[in-house]
Every structure is written in C-alpha cells, then in structure tokens.
C-alpha positions as CSV (number, residue, x, y, z in Angstrom):
1,M,85.0,-25.0,84.3
2,K,87.6,-22.3,85.3
3,H,90.4,-24.5,84.0
4,D,88.6,-24.8,80.6
5,H,88.3,-21.0,80.4
6,S,91.9,-20.6,81.2
7,S,93.0,-23.1,78.6
8,L,90.8,-21.4,76.0
9,Q,92.2,-18.0,76.9
10,S,95.8,-19.3,76.6
11,F,95.0,-20.9,73.3
12,T,93.4,-17.7,72.0
13,T,96.3,-15.6,73.2
14,V,98.9,-17.8,71.5
15,A,96.6,-18.0,68.3
16,Q,96.5,-14.2,68.2
17,A,100.2,-13.9,68.5
18,S,100.7,-16.5,65.8
19,N,98.2,-14.8,63.5
20,S,100.0,-11.5,64.0
21,V,103.3,-13.1,63.1
22,K,101.8,-14.7,60.0
23,K,100.6,-11.4,58.9
24,L,104.0,-9.9,59.5
25,H,105.5,-12.7,57.4
26,H,103.1,-11.9,54.5
27,A,103.9,-8.1,54.8
28,V,107.6,-8.7,54.8
29,S,107.4,-11.0,51.8
30,Q,105.3,-8.4,49.9
31,A,107.8,-5.7,50.8
32,M,110.7,-7.9,49.5
33,S,108.8,-8.5,46.3
34,H,107.7,-4.9,45.8
35,P,109.9,-2.6,47.9
36,T,107.9,0.5,47.7
37,P,107.6,3.0,50.5
38,D,104.0,1.9,51.2
39,M,104.9,-1.7,51.4
40,L,107.9,-1.0,53.7
41,D,105.6,1.1,55.9
42,Q,103.0,-1.7,56.0
43,A,105.7,-4.2,57.0
44,N,107.0,-1.9,59.7
45,K,103.5,-1.5,61.1
46,R,103.0,-5.2,61.1
47,L,106.3,-5.7,62.9
48,L,105.1,-3.4,65.7
49,R,101.8,-5.2,65.9
50,A,103.5,-8.6,66.0
51,E,106.0,-7.5,68.6
52,N,103.1,-6.3,70.8
53,A,101.0,-9.4,70.3
54,V,104.0,-11.7,71.2
55,A,104.8,-9.5,74.2
56,V,101.3,-9.7,75.5
57,A,101.2,-13.5,75.0
58,R,104.6,-13.8,76.7
59,Q,103.4,-11.8,79.7
60,Q,100.0,-13.4,80.1
61,L,101.4,-17.0,79.7
62,N,104.8,-16.6,81.4
63,Y,106.5,-17.6,78.1
64,S,104.5,-20.9,77.9
65,G,103.6,-21.6,74.3
66,T,105.0,-18.5,72.7
67,E,108.3,-20.0,71.6
68,F,107.3,-20.6,68.0
69,A,105.8,-17.1,67.5
70,E,108.9,-15.6,69.1
71,E,111.1,-17.6,66.7
72,I,109.2,-16.5,63.6
73,L,109.1,-12.9,64.9
74,S,112.8,-12.9,65.2
75,E,113.3,-14.3,61.7
76,E,110.9,-11.7,60.2
77,K,112.7,-8.9,62.0
78,E,116.0,-10.1,60.4
79,R,114.4,-10.2,57.0
80,L,113.0,-6.7,57.3
81,T,116.2,-5.4,58.7
82,S,118.1,-7.0,55.8
83,L,115.6,-5.4,53.3
84,H,116.1,-2.0,54.8
85,A,119.8,-2.3,54.6
86,S,119.7,-3.5,51.0
87,L,117.5,-0.6,50.0
88,A,119.7,1.9,51.9
89,S,122.8,0.6,50.0
90,K,121.1,1.1,46.7
91,K,120.0,4.7,47.2
92,P,122.0,7.2,45.3
93,E,124.2,9.2,47.5
94,D,123.2,12.8,48.2
95,N,125.8,15.3,47.2
C-alpha cells in the first residue's frame, strides 16, 4: 500500500508541475498577443510559480519524471525573455 501512495504522490507532484508550466505557457502566449503591463506582470508571476513547482517536483522526485516540465519551462522562459527584450527595444528613449 505504501508503494501505491508513493506512486500517487509522485504522479501528483509531476502533474502539479506540468499544470503550472501549462498555465505559464498560456500566460506567455497572452502577453505576446496583448503585451500590456498587466499581461506581462501575470506572465512573470506565472513564471515564478512554474519555477517553484518544477523545483519542488525535482527535489521530491530526484529529477525523475520532471524532464518534460523542465524543458517546457525553459522554452517559456526564453519566450518571455524575448518578449521583454522586444518591448524594451520599442520603448521611446528617455531624453
């Protein structure tokens, strides 16, 4: 019975990390479509939550089963960084 509980806990931990990364993907996509300060703030908050969820999963599971979530997290971080850079280059210079 203990093994079943452990397997369920592992599955739940990975599922939580995956769900957090999916929410990050949605938030980044929304920010890219509508790059308002609120959307960027939401995406940044989702990034922090996803990073935390993946870190918890990684720590609890000794990296087992977290590879996919980590890969997507990395891709979304790149997308968000690219969006920030793009918006920064479009801002009028302060004189």
